[in-house]
C-alpha positions as CSV (number, residue, x, y, z in Angstrom):
1,X,41.1,116.1,83.1
2,X,39.6,117.7,80.0
3,X,41.3,116.1,77.0
4,X,40.7,117.3,73.4
5,X,41.8,115.2,70.4
6,X,42.5,116.7,67.0
7,X,41.2,113.8,65.0
8,X,40.6,110.7,67.2
9,X,37.8,109.2,65.1
10,X,39.6,106.0,64.1
11,X,42.2,103.5,65.1
12,X,44.9,104.8,67.5
13,X,43.2,108.1,68.3
14,X,39.7,106.6,68.8
15,X,41.1,103.8,71.0
16,X,43.0,106.3,73.1
17,X,39.8,108.5,73.4
18,X,37.9,105.4,74.6
19,X,40.5,104.6,77.2
20,X,40.6,108.2,78.4
21,X,36.8,108.2,78.8
22,X,37.0,104.9,80.7
23,X,39.6,106.6,83.1
24,X,37.0,109.3,83.9
25,X,38.4,112.1,81.7
26,X,36.1,114.5,79.8
27,X,36.9,113.8,76.2
28,X,36.3,116.0,73.1
29,X,36.9,114.9,69.5
30,X,37.6,117.7,67.0
31,X,37.2,116.3,63.5
32,X,35.9,116.9,60.0
33,X,32.6,115.0,60.5
34,X,33.3,112.4,57.8
35,X,33.6,109.4,60.1
36,X,30.7,106.9,59.9
37,X,31.7,105.1,63.0
38,X,29.0,104.7,65.7
39,X,31.8,104.5,68.2
40,X,32.2,108.3,68.2
41,X,28.6,109.1,69.0
42,X,29.1,108.9,72.8
43,X,31.8,111.6,72.8
44,X,31.6,115.4,72.9
45,X,32.3,116.4,69.3
46,X,33.3,119.6,67.5
47,X,33.1,119.5,63.7
48,X,35.9,121.6,62.1
49,X,38.6,121.6,59.4
50,X,42.0,121.6,61.1
51,X,43.2,123.8,58.2
52,X,40.8,126.5,59.3
53,X,42.9,128.4,61.8
54,X,40.0,130.5,63.1
55,X,37.7,127.6,63.6
56,X,40.3,125.7,65.5
57,X,41.0,128.7,67.7
58,X,37.4,129.2,68.6
59,X,36.9,125.5,69.3
60,X,39.9,125.1,71.5
61,X,39.2,128.3,73.4
62,X,35.6,127.1,74.1
63,X,36.8,123.6,75.2
64,X,39.7,125.0,77.2
65,X,41.4,121.5,77.5
66,X,44.0,120.5,80.1
67,X,45.6,118.3,77.4
68,X,45.5,118.7,73.6
69,X,46.4,115.6,71.6
70,X,47.1,116.1,67.9
71,X,46.6,112.7,66.1
72,X,47.0,113.9,62.6
73,X,49.7,116.6,62.1
74,X,51.5,115.5,58.9
75,X,53.3,118.5,57.6
76,X,55.1,121.7,58.8
77,X,52.1,123.8,57.6
78,X,49.6,121.6,59.4
79,X,51.5,122.0,62.7
80,X,51.9,125.7,62.1
81,X,48.2,126.2,61.7
82,X,47.4,124.5,65.0
83,X,50.1,126.2,67.0
84,X,49.0,129.6,65.8
85,X,45.4,128.7,66.6
86,X,46.1,127.7,70.2
87,X,48.8,130.3,70.9
88,X,46.4,132.3,73.2
89,X,44.8,129.3,74.8
90,X,46.0,128.3,78.3
91,X,46.6,124.6,78.7
92,X,49.0,122.4,80.5
93,X,50.1,119.7,78.1
94,X,50.4,118.9,74.4
95,X,50.8,115.4,73.0
96,X,51.6,114.8,69.3
97,X,51.5,111.4,67.6
98,X,54.7,111.2,65.6
99,X,56.3,108.3,63.8
100,X,59.4,106.2,63.8
101,X,59.8,107.0,60.1
102,X,61.8,110.0,61.3
103,X,64.8,107.8,61.6
104,X,67.6,107.1,59.1
105,X,67.3,103.4,59.8
106,X,63.8,103.5,58.4
107,X,64.9,105.7,55.5
108,X,67.3,103.0,54.5
109,X,64.4,100.7,53.9
110,X,63.1,103.1,51.3
111,X,66.4,103.4,49.5
112,X,67.9,106.5,51.2
113,X,71.6,106.2,51.8
114,X,73.2,106.8,55.3
115,X,76.2,105.7,57.2
116,X,76.5,102.8,59.6
117,X,73.6,100.5,60.5
118,X,72.3,100.7,64.1
119,X,71.4,97.5,65.8
120,X,69.0,99.4,68.1
121,X,67.4,102.8,67.3
122,X,67.1,105.2,70.2
123,X,65.5,108.6,70.5
124,X,68.9,110.2,69.7
125,X,69.6,108.1,66.5
126,X,70.3,109.7,63.2
127,X,67.3,111.1,61.4
128,X,66.2,110.5,57.8
129,X,66.2,113.0,54.9
130,X,63.7,115.9,54.6
131,X,60.3,114.9,53.0
132,X,61.3,111.2,53.2
133,X,58.6,109.8,50.9
134,X,58.7,112.5,48.2
135,X,59.8,110.9,44.9
136,X,59.9,107.4,46.6
137,X,56.3,106.4,47.1
138,X,52.9,108.0,47.7
139,X,51.9,108.9,51.3
140,X,48.6,110.0,52.7
141,X,50.3,113.1,54.0
142,X,51.4,114.1,50.5
143,X,54.8,115.1,49.2
144,X,55.3,117.5,52.1
145,X,54.8,114.8,54.8
146,X,57.6,115.0,57.4
147,X,57.0,114.2,61.0
148,X,60.4,115.8,61.8
149,X,59.0,119.1,60.7
150,X,55.9,118.6,62.9
151,X,58.1,117.8,65.9
152,X,60.2,120.9,65.4
153,X,57.2,123.2,65.1
154,X,55.6,121.9,68.2
155,X,58.8,121.8,70.2
156,X,59.5,125.5,69.4
157,X,56.0,126.4,70.3
158,X,56.1,124.5,73.6
159,X,59.4,126.2,74.6
160,X,58.0,129.6,73.8
161,X,54.9,129.0,75.8
162,X,56.6,127.0,78.5
163,X,54.2,124.1,77.9
164,X,54.8,120.4,78.6
165,X,55.1,118.5,75.3
166,X,55.0,114.8,74.7
167,X,56.2,113.5,71.3
168,X,55.3,109.8,70.8
169,X,57.2,108.2,67.9
170,X,54.9,105.3,67.1
171,X,55.9,102.1,65.2
172,X,54.0,100.1,62.6
173,X,50.7,99.7,64.4
174,X,48.4,96.8,63.9
175,X,45.2,95.4,65.5
176,X,41.5,95.9,65.4
177,X,40.5,98.9,63.2
178,X,43.8,99.0,61.3
179,X,42.9,100.7,58.0
180,X,46.3,99.7,56.5
181,X,45.4,96.1,57.2
182,X,48.9,95.1,58.2
183,X,49.4,91.3,58.0
184,X,46.4,91.0,55.6
185,X,48.7,89.4,53.1
186,X,49.7,86.5,55.3
187,X,46.3,86.1,56.8
188,X,44.8,85.8,53.3
189,X,47.6,83.5,52.2
190,X,46.9,81.1,55.1
191,X,43.1,81.5,54.9
192,X,43.3,80.2,51.3
193,X,44.8,76.9,52.6
194,X,48.4,77.6,51.9
195,X,50.7,76.1,54.5
196,X,54.1,76.1,52.7
197,X,55.5,79.6,53.0
198,X,58.4,81.0,50.9
199,X,60.9,83.3,52.5
200,X,64.3,84.8,52.0
201,X,67.2,85.0,54.4
202,X,65.4,82.6,56.8
203,X,62.6,85.2,57.3
204,X,65.0,86.9,59.7
205,X,64.0,90.6,59.1
206,X,63.0,92.5,62.1
207,X,60.8,95.6,62.3
208,X,59.3,97.0,65.5
209,X,55.5,97.0,65.7
210,X,52.9,97.7,68.4
211,X,49.3,96.7,69.0
212,X,46.8,99.6,68.8
213,X,45.6,99.0,72.4
214,X,49.2,99.3,73.7
215,X,49.9,102.4,71.6
216,X,46.6,104.0,72.9
217,X,47.7,103.1,76.4
218,X,50.9,105.0,75.8
219,X,49.0,108.0,74.6
220,X,46.8,108.1,77.7
221,X,49.8,107.5,80.1
222,X,51.5,110.5,78.4
223,X,48.4,112.7,79.0
224,X,48.3,111.6,82.6
225,X,51.9,111.3,83.6
226,X,53.9,113.5,81.2
227,X,57.1,115.0,82.8
228,X,57.8,118.7,82.8
229,X,59.4,120.1,79.6
230,X,59.7,118.2,76.3
231,X,59.6,114.4,76.3
232,X,60.4,112.4,73.2
233,X,59.5,108.7,73.4
234,X,59.8,105.7,71.1
235,X,56.9,103.4,71.6
236,X,56.6,99.8,70.6
237,X,56.9,96.2,71.6
238,X,59.5,95.3,74.2
239,X,61.0,92.6,72.0
240,X,61.0,92.6,68.3
241,X,60.6,89.2,66.7
242,X,61.7,88.2,63.2
243,X,59.0,88.2,60.6
244,X,59.1,84.4,60.5
245,X,58.4,84.3,64.2
246,X,55.6,86.9,63.8
247,X,54.0,84.8,61.1
248,X,54.3,81.6,63.1
249,X,52.3,83.4,65.8
250,X,49.7,84.3,63.3
251,X,49.6,80.8,62.0
252,X,49.2,79.4,65.5
253,X,46.2,81.7,66.1
254,X,44.7,80.5,62.8
255,X,45.5,76.9,63.7
256,X,47.6,76.4,60.7
257,X,50.6,74.0,60.7
258,X,53.0,75.8,58.4
259,X,56.4,74.8,56.8
260,X,59.0,77.1,55.3
261,X,61.3,77.1,52.3
262,X,63.9,79.5,50.9
263,X,62.9,81.0,47.5
264,X,64.1,83.6,45.1
265,X,60.5,84.5,44.4
266,X,58.3,85.7,47.3
267,X,54.9,87.1,46.3
268,X,54.0,90.7,47.1
269,X,51.5,89.6,49.8
270,X,54.4,88.1,51.7
271,X,56.8,90.9,51.0
272,X,57.7,91.2,54.7
273,X,59.5,87.8,54.2
274,X,61.9,89.2,51.5
275,X,65.5,90.1,52.3
276,X,65.8,93.7,53.4
277,X,68.8,96.0,53.6
278,X,68.6,96.3,57.4
279,X,66.5,95.5,60.4
280,X,64.6,98.3,62.1
281,X,64.5,97.6,65.8
282,X,63.6,100.4,68.1
283,X,64.5,100.8,71.8
284,X,61.6,101.7,74.0
285,X,63.4,101.8,77.4
286,X,62.9,105.5,77.9
287,X,59.1,105.6,78.0
288,X,59.1,102.5,80.2
289,X,61.5,104.0,82.7
290,X,60.1,107.6,82.8
291,X,56.3,107.1,82.9
292,X,56.1,103.3,83.6
293,X,54.7,102.3,80.2
294,X,54.2,98.6,79.6
295,X,52.0,96.5,77.4
296,X,48.4,95.8,78.4
297,X,48.0,93.2,75.7
298,X,49.6,89.7,75.6
299,X,51.4,88.8,72.4
300,X,48.8,86.0,71.7
301,X,45.9,88.4,72.3
302,X,47.5,90.9,70.0
303,X,47.6,88.5,67.1
304,X,44.2,87.0,67.8
305,X,42.7,90.5,67.7
306,X,44.4,91.4,64.4
307,X,43.4,88.1,62.7
308,X,39.8,88.7,63.9
309,X,39.8,92.2,62.4
310,X,41.3,91.1,59.1
311,X,38.9,88.1,58.6
312,X,36.0,90.3,59.6
313,X,37.0,92.9,56.9
314,X,37.3,90.4,54.1
315,X,34.7,91.1,51.5
C-alpha cells in the first residue's frame, strides 16, 4: 500500500512509518521540514505546512495514498483544514491518532468534576469537558486543543465520503524517542543513588500507558486491517500496574534494590507516587478482538528501552 503520514517525523509517527516501510509499504512523510532526525532521510518526503490547505491538497493529490495517517491534528480547525484539502482525493482509509484525554476519567485528574468513577474506561465511557486543558495547564496544542473535536470532524467527513476511518485513542506513551521523557524523574532519582522512595497511598495509583513500539504496531495494524466504517479503539497495555509496581520494574532494570516509605511530602520528580483522585485504567479489549492487536514488546524490554533512552538523553 501507499501510506502517507501527516507528521511522522518523531516518536510514535516515525516508529509507525519505519514499521510500515519494513512491511513493504510505500511511505510518504508530509511535514514542515524542521526535524533534524537522520531517521527520516530514507523516506519519501513532502515539505509543507499543514495549515496551508492548498499545499496539502496538492501534495495528497500527487501522492494519491491508499491510507492517510494524521499524527498531529490537535484542534477542530486543524482537522477542518485537512478534511477540506483531501475532500476530492480518492483514498480508502483514514487513520487519526487521538488521545485518551477525551475521557471524563482523565479530566478528573485535572480537576474537572463529573459523576461516578469508572473502574474501567471503555470506548463508550463519558467524555470530558470541551477544551479540557484551557485554564488548567498549558498544552502544546494551545487553548483550543480538543481531540474530541478532531474525532468529530473526521467522523463526519468519513461518513460523507463513505471512507473507512480508524480513531486510535492512545494512552501515555513512553519509550525510545519520548520527547516528554516520561519516567525521567524516577530514573534520575535512582541514578543519583537514592534507593529509599517516598510514596502516598502505597503507590497504588494506576494510569494506563503503552510503549511506543506497541502503539506504532497498532497504527500499522489499523492501516492494514481496518474494518469497514468508523472504528474507535482504545490502545494501551493489556494490564495496568500500579505506579509502585511500575517503578519497581524500572528499578530492576537499573539494578537498584529499593525500599519504600509513606510520606506526606513526595517531590515533584516523583509526583506519579502521590495520592490521586482516581485511577485511569483503560479497556483495550476491542482492538484486540477486532484486528488482533497484541503487544510486540515484553514488559521488561519496554522498561529497558525507556531507561536507555532517558540515560542517553541526560546532559
